[in-house]
C-alpha positions as CSV (number, residue, x, y, z in Angstrom):
1,M,17.2,-8.5,16.5
2,Y,15.5,-8.3,13.0
3,W,12.2,-8.8,11.8
4,Q,11.3,-11.5,10.6
5,C,7.7,-11.5,10.3
6,R,5.7,-13.6,7.9
7,L,3.1,-11.2,7.3
8,V,3.0,-6.8,6.5
9,T,1.2,-5.8,3.9
10,P,0.9,-2.4,2.4
11,L,-2.0,-0.1,2.8
12,C,-5.2,-0.3,0.2
13,C,-4.4,-4.2,-0.2
14,T,-8.0,-4.7,0.4
15,L,-9.0,-1.6,-1.2
16,N,-12.0,-2.2,-3.7
17,L,-10.6,0.2,-6.1
18,S,-7.2,0.9,-5.0
19,H,-4.9,-1.2,-7.0
20,W,-7.3,-1.0,-10.5
21,V,-8.8,1.9,-10.9
22,S,-5.6,4.0,-11.2
23,L,-5.0,1.7,-14.6
24,G,-6.5,3.9,-16.9
25,P,-7.7,7.8,-16.9
26,P,-10.6,9.1,-14.9
27,L,-14.0,8.8,-17.0
28,G,-15.1,12.3,-17.7
29,R,-12.8,14.8,-15.2
30,E,-14.1,17.4,-17.6
31,D,-17.8,16.7,-16.8
32,G,-17.0,15.8,-13.2
33,G,-16.3,12.3,-13.5
34,L,-18.8,9.3,-12.7
35,A,-22.1,10.0,-11.3
36,N,-22.1,6.9,-9.0
37,N,-18.9,7.6,-7.7
38,T,-19.6,10.4,-5.0
39,A,-17.7,10.9,-2.0
40,T,-20.4,9.0,0.5
41,Q,-18.5,6.1,-1.6
42,A,-15.3,6.9,-1.7
43,E,-15.2,7.5,2.0
44,P,-15.6,3.5,2.9
45,L,-13.2,2.1,-0.1
46,M,-10.5,4.6,0.9
47,L,-11.1,3.7,5.2
48,N,-11.2,0.2,4.0
49,G,-7.7,0.3,2.9
50,G,-6.4,1.7,5.7
51,Q,-7.4,-1.1,7.6
52,G,-5.7,-3.8,5.4
53,I,-4.0,-7.0,6.7
54,F,-1.3,-5.0,7.6
55,V,-2.9,-3.6,10.7
56,L,-2.0,-7.6,12.1
57,G,2.1,-6.5,12.3
58,L,1.4,-3.5,13.8
59,P,2.0,-4.1,17.0
60,Y,4.9,-6.1,16.5
61,A,6.2,-2.8,15.3
62,F,5.3,-1.3,18.6
63,L,7.7,-4.1,20.3
64,H,10.5,-3.1,17.7
65,S,9.6,1.1,17.9
66,G,8.3,1.7,21.4
67,Y,6.3,5.1,22.1
68,S,7.9,5.9,19.0
69,G,5.5,3.9,16.9
70,L,2.7,5.4,17.6
71,F,4.4,8.6,16.8
72,L,5.3,7.5,13.3
73,I,1.8,6.2,12.5
74,I,0.4,9.6,13.2
75,L,3.0,11.8,11.5
76,A,2.3,9.2,8.0
77,A,-0.6,9.7,8.3
78,A,-0.4,13.4,8.2
79,L,1.9,13.4,5.6
80,C,0.4,11.1,3.3
81,C,-2.7,13.2,3.4
82,Y,-0.9,16.1,2.6
83,T,0.7,14.6,-0.3
84,G,-2.0,13.1,-1.6
85,K,-3.4,16.7,-1.8
86,I,-0.4,18.2,-3.3
87,L,-0.4,15.0,-5.8
88,I,-4.3,16.2,-7.4
89,A,-3.2,19.7,-7.4
90,C,-1.0,18.7,-10.1
91,L,-4.1,18.0,-11.9
92,Y,-5.2,21.0,-12.4
93,E,-4.1,24.0,-14.0
94,E,-5.5,27.3,-14.1
95,N,-7.2,28.9,-17.3
96,E,-7.3,32.4,-18.9
97,D,-10.1,33.0,-16.6
98,G,-8.5,32.1,-13.2
99,Q,-10.4,28.7,-13.3
100,L,-8.6,25.4,-12.1
101,K,-8.8,22.8,-15.1
102,G,-8.2,19.2,-15.0
103,V,-5.7,18.8,-18.0
104,R,-4.1,15.5,-16.6
105,D,-5.5,12.4,-15.4
106,T,-3.2,10.2,-13.8
107,Y,0.4,9.8,-12.2
108,E,1.8,9.2,-15.1
109,D,0.9,12.2,-16.5
110,I,2.0,14.1,-14.0
111,A,5.2,12.9,-14.3
112,N,5.6,13.5,-18.0
113,A,4.3,17.0,-17.3
114,C,7.3,17.4,-15.0
115,C,10.1,16.2,-17.5
116,K,8.7,16.8,-21.0
117,K,11.1,19.3,-21.7
118,L,14.5,17.0,-21.2
119,F,13.2,13.3,-21.3
120,P,9.4,13.1,-22.6
121,K,8.6,9.7,-21.4
122,L,11.2,9.5,-18.4
123,G,8.7,10.6,-15.4
124,G,5.9,8.0,-16.4
125,I,8.4,5.4,-17.0
126,V,9.5,5.6,-13.2
127,V,6.3,6.0,-12.1
128,N,5.0,2.4,-13.6
129,V,8.1,0.8,-12.7
130,T,7.7,1.6,-9.2
131,Q,4.0,1.0,-9.2
132,M,4.7,-2.6,-10.7
133,M,7.2,-3.2,-7.9
134,E,4.8,-2.1,-5.4
135,L,1.6,-4.4,-6.7
136,I,4.2,-7.5,-7.5
137,M,5.4,-7.0,-3.3
138,T,1.6,-6.8,-2.9
139,C,0.8,-10.3,-4.0
140,I,3.8,-11.8,-2.8
141,L,3.2,-10.7,0.7
142,Y,-0.2,-12.4,0.4
143,L,1.2,-15.7,-0.4
144,V,3.4,-15.4,2.5
145,V,1.0,-14.5,5.0
146,I,-1.1,-18.2,4.4
147,P,-0.4,-19.9,7.6
148,V,-0.2,-23.7,6.2
149,T,3.1,-26.1,5.4
150,E,5.2,-24.9,2.3
151,K,4.4,-28.3,0.6
152,T,0.6,-28.1,1.4
153,W,1.1,-24.0,0.3
154,S,2.1,-25.0,-2.9
155,V,-0.9,-27.1,-3.9
156,I,-3.4,-24.9,-2.8
157,A,-1.8,-21.4,-4.1
158,F,-1.3,-22.6,-7.7
159,V,-4.7,-24.6,-7.9
160,T,-6.6,-21.5,-6.3
161,L,-4.7,-18.6,-8.0
162,L,-4.7,-20.2,-11.6
163,P,-7.7,-18.9,-12.7
164,C,-6.5,-15.2,-12.2
165,V,-4.6,-15.3,-15.3
166,F,-8.1,-15.7,-17.4
167,I,-9.6,-12.3,-15.0
168,K,-10.1,-10.0,-17.8
169,T,-13.1,-7.5,-16.2
170,L,-13.1,-5.9,-12.9
171,N,-16.3,-6.8,-11.7
172,I,-14.6,-10.1,-10.7
173,V,-12.0,-8.4,-9.1
174,S,-14.7,-6.1,-7.0
175,K,-16.6,-8.9,-5.8
176,L,-13.5,-10.8,-4.7
177,S,-12.6,-7.8,-2.9
178,Q,-15.5,-7.3,-1.2
179,L,-15.5,-10.7,0.6
180,C,-12.1,-9.9,1.2
181,S,-13.5,-7.3,3.4
182,L,-15.8,-9.1,4.9
183,V,-13.3,-11.5,6.0
184,H,-10.8,-9.6,7.4
185,F,-13.9,-7.7,9.5
186,I,-13.8,-11.0,11.0
187,I,-10.3,-11.4,12.2
188,I,-10.2,-7.7,13.6
189,L,-13.5,-8.4,15.5
190,V,-11.9,-11.6,16.5
191,V,-8.5,-10.3,17.8
192,M,-10.0,-7.0,19.5
193,T,-13.1,-8.8,21.2
194,Y,-10.0,-11.4,22.6
195,C,-8.0,-8.1,23.6
196,L,-10.6,-6.1,25.6
197,T,-11.1,-9.4,27.7
198,K,-7.7,-8.8,28.8
199,T,-7.9,-5.6,30.3
200,H,-7.3,-6.0,33.9
201,Q,-3.6,-7.3,32.3
202,W,-2.7,-3.9,30.5
203,S,0.3,-1.8,31.9
204,W,2.0,1.0,29.6
205,A,5.0,-0.5,31.2
206,K,5.2,-2.9,28.4
207,F,6.5,-0.1,25.9
208,R,10.3,0.0,25.4
209,L,11.9,3.3,26.2
210,S,15.3,2.1,24.4
211,I,15.2,1.0,20.4
212,E,17.6,-0.7,18.6
213,F,18.0,1.7,15.4
214,E,18.0,-0.4,12.9
215,D,15.4,-2.2,13.5
216,F,13.8,1.4,14.1
217,L,14.8,2.4,10.5
218,V,13.3,-0.6,9.3
219,S,10.1,0.0,11.0
220,V,9.6,3.6,9.3
221,G,9.6,1.9,6.0
222,V,6.8,-0.8,6.7
223,I,4.7,2.0,8.3
224,I,5.7,4.5,5.3
225,F,4.3,1.4,3.0
226,S,1.0,0.9,4.5
227,Y,0.4,4.5,4.0
228,T,0.9,4.1,0.1
229,S,-2.0,5.1,-1.7
230,Q,-1.0,7.7,-3.8
231,I,-1.0,5.5,-7.2
232,F,-4.8,5.6,-7.3
233,L,-5.8,8.9,-6.0
234,P,-5.8,10.6,-9.3
235,A,-8.2,8.6,-11.0
236,L,-10.3,8.3,-8.0
237,E,-10.6,11.6,-7.9
238,G,-11.4,12.0,-11.2
239,N,-14.3,9.4,-11.1
240,M,-15.8,11.6,-8.3
241,K,-19.4,13.1,-8.9
242,N,-17.3,15.9,-7.0
243,P,-14.0,16.4,-7.1
244,G,-14.3,19.5,-4.9
245,E,-14.9,16.5,-2.2
246,F,-11.8,15.0,-2.2
247,R,-9.6,16.8,0.0
248,C,-12.7,16.6,2.5
249,I,-12.1,13.2,2.0
250,L,-8.6,12.8,2.5
251,N,-8.6,14.4,5.9
252,W,-11.7,12.1,7.3
253,T,-10.2,8.4,5.4
254,H,-6.5,9.4,6.7
255,F,-7.7,10.1,10.4
256,F,-9.7,7.0,11.3
257,S,-7.5,4.8,9.5
258,C,-4.8,6.5,11.8
259,V,-7.0,6.4,14.6
260,L,-8.2,2.4,14.1
261,K,-4.7,1.9,13.3
262,S,-3.3,3.0,16.7
263,A,-6.6,1.3,18.8
264,F,-5.8,-1.3,17.4
265,A,-2.0,-2.0,17.6
266,L,-1.8,-0.2,21.5
267,T,-5.2,-2.6,22.3
268,A,-3.3,-6.1,21.2
269,F,0.4,-4.9,22.4
270,L,-0.3,-3.5,25.6
271,T,-2.3,-7.0,26.3
272,W,0.9,-9.1,25.2
273,G,4.0,-6.6,26.1
274,E,7.0,-8.2,25.5
275,E,5.4,-11.7,24.0
276,T,3.5,-10.3,20.8
277,K,4.7,-12.2,17.8
278,E,5.2,-11.7,14.5
279,V,1.7,-11.8,13.5
280,I,-0.6,-11.1,16.6
281,T,-2.9,-13.6,15.8
282,D,-0.5,-16.2,16.8
283,N,-0.7,-15.0,20.0
284,L,-3.9,-16.1,20.8
285,P,-5.5,-19.5,21.9
286,S,-5.3,-22.5,20.0
287,F,-9.2,-22.8,19.8
288,L,-9.2,-19.0,18.2
289,Q,-6.2,-19.7,15.8
290,T,-7.8,-22.1,13.9
291,L,-10.5,-20.3,13.1
292,V,-8.3,-16.7,12.6
293,N,-6.1,-19.1,10.7
294,L,-8.7,-20.4,8.1
295,C,-9.9,-16.6,7.9
296,L,-6.4,-15.7,6.9
297,L,-6.3,-18.5,4.1
298,T,-9.1,-17.0,2.8
299,K,-8.8,-13.6,3.1
300,A,-5.1,-14.1,1.7
301,L,-6.4,-15.6,-1.7
302,L,-9.3,-13.6,-2.0
303,S,-6.7,-10.3,-1.5
304,Y,-4.2,-11.5,-4.5
305,P,-6.7,-11.0,-7.4
306,P,-7.1,-7.1,-7.3
307,P,-3.1,-6.4,-7.3
308,F,-2.2,-8.8,-9.7
309,F,-5.0,-7.9,-12.2
310,A,-3.7,-4.6,-11.8
311,A,0.0,-5.5,-12.3
312,T,-0.4,-7.7,-15.1
313,E,-2.5,-4.9,-17.0
314,I,0.6,-2.8,-16.6
315,A,2.9,-4.4,-17.6
316,Y,0.8,-5.4,-20.9
317,T,-0.2,-2.0,-21.7
318,C,3.8,-1.2,-21.4
319,V,5.0,-4.0,-23.3
320,S,2.0,-3.7,-26.2
321,R,2.6,0.0,-27.0
322,G,4.4,-1.1,-30.0
323,N,3.3,-1.3,-33.3
324,H,4.2,-4.8,-33.6
325,P,0.3,-6.8,-33.7
326,S,1.6,-9.9,-31.5
327,Y,2.2,-7.9,-28.6
328,R,-1.5,-7.1,-28.9
329,S,-3.1,-10.6,-29.2
330,P,-4.6,-12.8,-26.5
331,P,-1.8,-15.6,-26.4
332,F,0.7,-12.8,-25.3
333,A,-1.6,-11.4,-22.8
334,L,-2.3,-14.7,-21.4
335,G,1.4,-15.1,-20.9
336,V,2.4,-12.0,-19.2
337,R,-0.8,-13.1,-17.1
338,C,1.0,-16.7,-16.2
339,S,4.4,-14.8,-16.1
340,L,3.8,-12.7,-13.5
341,L,2.2,-15.4,-11.2
342,L,5.0,-17.5,-11.5
343,L,7.0,-14.8,-10.5
344,T,5.0,-14.3,-7.0
345,L,4.7,-17.8,-6.8
346,L,8.4,-18.5,-6.8
347,M,9.5,-15.3,-5.0
348,A,7.5,-16.3,-2.2
349,M,8.3,-19.4,-1.6
350,F,12.3,-18.8,-2.0
351,A,12.8,-15.3,-0.9
352,P,13.7,-15.4,3.1
353,H,13.1,-13.3,5.8
354,F,9.9,-11.4,3.9
355,A,9.8,-8.8,6.4
356,L,13.2,-7.0,5.7
357,L,12.4,-7.2,2.1
358,M,9.2,-5.3,2.5
359,G,11.2,-2.9,4.3
360,L,13.6,-2.8,1.4
361,T,10.4,-1.8,-0.9
362,G,8.7,0.6,1.2
363,S,11.7,2.3,1.7
364,V,12.6,2.3,-2.1
365,T,8.6,2.5,-3.6
366,G,7.0,3.8,-0.5
367,V,8.9,7.1,0.2
368,A,9.5,7.4,-3.7
369,M,5.6,7.5,-4.3
370,T,4.4,9.1,-1.3
371,F,6.6,11.9,-0.3
372,L,9.6,12.5,-2.6
373,L,7.5,12.5,-6.3
374,P,4.8,13.9,-5.2
375,S,6.9,17.0,-3.3
376,L,9.1,17.6,-6.9
377,F,5.9,17.7,-9.2
378,H,4.1,20.3,-6.8
379,L,7.2,22.1,-6.4
380,K,7.8,21.9,-10.6
381,L,4.4,22.7,-11.8
382,K,3.1,25.3,-9.1
383,W,6.5,27.1,-8.2
384,K,5.4,30.5,-9.5
385,K,2.3,30.1,-7.9
386,L,3.1,28.5,-4.4
387,T,3.2,30.5,-0.9
388,F,6.7,30.6,0.4
389,L,5.5,28.7,3.5
390,E,4.0,26.1,0.5
391,K,7.4,25.8,-0.9
392,C,8.9,24.9,2.6
393,A,6.5,22.6,3.2
394,D,6.7,20.6,0.1
395,I,11.1,21.0,0.2
396,S,10.6,19.7,4.1
397,V,8.4,16.8,2.9
398,F,11.5,15.6,0.6
399,I,14.3,16.4,3.2
400,L,12.4,14.4,5.2
401,G,11.8,11.6,3.4
402,F,15.1,11.5,1.6
403,P,17.4,10.1,4.4
404,C,14.5,8.1,5.3
405,S,14.3,6.2,2.1
406,V,18.2,6.0,2.3
407,A,18.6,4.9,5.8
408,G,15.9,2.4,5.6
409,I,17.4,1.1,2.1
410,V,20.7,0.5,3.4
411,C,19.5,-1.1,7.0
412,S,17.5,-3.4,5.2
413,I,20.0,-4.6,3.0
414,K,22.5,-5.1,5.9
415,G,19.7,-7.2,7.9
416,L,19.1,-9.5,4.4
417,L,22.5,-10.1,4.4
418,E,23.2,-10.6,7.7
419,V,20.2,-13.1,8.3
420,S,20.6,-15.0,5.0
421,G,24.5,-15.3,5.9
422,G,23.4,-16.4,9.6
423,G,20.7,-18.9,7.9
């Protein structure tokens, strides 16, 4: 049976900086970045991202992947932590004195550096398109999660989100993200508290020993998509007071994110077992569902502006690179924002079976941005200075990621065709 989950969202959707810190180059890489962005501040930002709304769908993932679901969460965290480190390493080159110096600022810069001999701009185009797909998917998934009827949903979504087209500064986005994190904490607290009151019902026998292979492959794409934070790592690292601490931050944030995700998913799945629903909050008693649904509605609407702002800025920047003055006018920028808003609203209303579409996107953008591109870029830029084991590690990541991507794409498309044909 294929997933028909209403709620699956990627990692870092609640992250205050995750979707818009990467819009421009780090401010002052050579002198260490912004003095007020320290390791102490970066850790909770990244950790918040690891605990987005997506965790509410993880128990259902366990239902379809059995014990392997827990292994996938741990493996994905380890691999994503590694690819984050090698991606950051691509920002630096050794000078004549043998000291590392930051010569690149963004993921796009790294891609262009790898392709400059043949296609100077191709790498940046690929990265920007992939990032746009990921951000737009994030926006759509936040609209899908709203737990109300379609007609009511349409009115609420349009009226509430229309002001997003007028957002021009990051201050508003940051404040909304902070409120979003608070609401998310309330949701998780309610679910965890209820589950802990049912510990007498827990049984490891609830885990499946046999799984559907195609469902499993879709779940791989979803779990990988939950860890796709690489797009903002270069800018976040460059804006730190002490960039040298970034590797340590990656270790700790991925570790705690993995532990918290695993604990939440296990707790919820052991509570409901085979009765686990697509969105774990639907398993709650009716008196708690009302409270949680209100929180979900609030969080979904608060979570939409950050990725929307990032997507519109990327789209506007790419389009306005030409010399024509009309492309840089305020009316044109407003038109870009309105177009993206309508696109996300329409897709959320009419695109069916969104979990499969989410798995498809994760298999394409998630694997590409998290596994394939970082390993390729690292091999290309650092080949002469890598040890044999480092080369083997990068090649292994690519070899592991490529078939996962292809298999996930095939199974997701097949699932979409089957459920659409059957529906």
